[in-house]
C-alpha positions in Angstrom: 11.1 0.2 13.2 12.7 2.6 15.7 15.9 0.5 15.3 15.6 1.2 11.3 15.9 4.5 12.1 12.3 5.4 11.2 10.8 8.3 13.3 7.0 7.7 11.7 5.2 4.7 10.5 2.1 3.6 9.3 1.1 -0.1 9.9 -0.9 -1.3 7.1 -4.0 -3.9 7.5 -3.5 -6.6 4.9 -7.0 -7.8 5.1 -9.4 -8.2 2.3 -10.1 -5.0 1.6 -6.3 -4.3 0.9 -5.1 -4.1 -2.7 -1.8 -4.1 -4.6 -1.3 -2.4 -8.5 1.9 -2.0 -9.7 2.2 -0.3 -13.4 -1.4 -0.7 -13.6 -1.5 -4.7 -12.6 -3.8 -5.9 -10.0 -1.0 -8.3 -7.5 -3.9 -9.0 -5.2 -6.0 -12.0 -5.5 -9.1 -12.7 -4.2 -12.6 -10.9 -2.9 -12.9 -7.3 -4.3 -14.3 -4.2 -2.0 -14.7 -0.8 -2.1 -11.9 1.2 -0.4 -12.1 4.7 0.6 -8.5 5.6 1.0 -5.5 4.7 -1.1 -1.1 5.0 0.0 0.2 5.9 -3.5 4.2 6.1 -3.6 5.2 8.0 -6.9 9.0 7.8 -8.2 10.0 11.4 -9.3 12.5 12.2 -11.8 14.6 15.5 -11.0 
């Protein structure tokens, strides 16, 4: 990540409690589990 110019980064686990939703459509398959945290990316226009 340093080679890419990152100053800070996070490691996303990707285990069974991980979920991906794009424009309201769930993209992840498999077992459902409650997730207490989320990482939200939102595009803003100026």
